[in-house]
N, C-alpha and C positions, 0 to 999 in steps of 0.2 A: 504494499500499499504506500501511497505517497505521504510523506511527512513534511508539511510546510515549515519554513523557518521564518524568524522575525515576526512580523504582524500579519502574516499571510493566511488565507483561507482557501481551501480547495472545494469547488462546487461541481455538482453534476448538473449540467444544463440540459433540460429536455425540451427539444423543439417539437411542437405539435404542428401537423400539416395545416397550413393556412388555406382557407377556402374563401373565394371571392363571393360577392353578393349573388352572382349568377350561378353559383354552385361549382365553379371551375377551381380545381386545386392549383395553387401557385407553386412553381418550382422552388426548391429549397434555396437556390442561389439568388432568387429574386425576393425572398422574404426578408422582413426586417429582423435584425438580430434580437434574440430573446433577452429579457432583462430579469428573469426569474430563474432561481436554481435552488437546489438542496445542498446543504453543507455536508460534506463527506469527511473532511479532516480540518482540524484547527491547530495552529501552532501554539507552542507554549512560550509565551513571552517572558523573558526574565531581565530584570534590571539589577545587576549585581547578584546578590543572594536572594532577592525577592522575586516571586512569580506573580505577574499581573494577570488577572482574569480577563478572558476575552468576552466580548459582548454577545457572541453567538456560540452555539454548541452544535455538535454533530446531530443531524436530523432536522435542524431548523430550515424552514423554507424562507428564502430571502429575495429581496429585490436589490439589484445592483446597477451601477452606472452603465450605460449602454455600451461603451467601447472600452471598458476597464478590463484589466487582466491579460493573461497569456493563455492561449489554448494549448492543451496537452492531450496526447492520446497514450494510454497505457493498457496493454492487453486488449486492444480493440475497443476500449471504452473512452469516450471523450470527456475531458475535465476542463475546468477553468480555474487558474490560480490567480488570485488577486489580493490586494492589500485590504485589510479590514476597513480602512477609511473609505474604500470604494463601495461599501455596502450602504444602502439607503434605508432599508427597513426590514424587519422580520414580519412575515405574513402570519 
């Protein structure tokens, strides 16, 4: 499994097929980038000997900035690694 460092969070972003008003499915490369994901890993922040708690935990569904993070593929699964500050809200 991926273990993020610093203040980073790993998300699994699930893109749902987007359908137009007329019922036509839009190609994945023409869809807007998703802004929702599920937290799958959280880093352990430490400042000296102290460990600072993260605002999110594994399993939280979150909303994040549209173009934040770096995409990553591990064992055929796509993930997004981003800084905790790029998270907007917990759903």
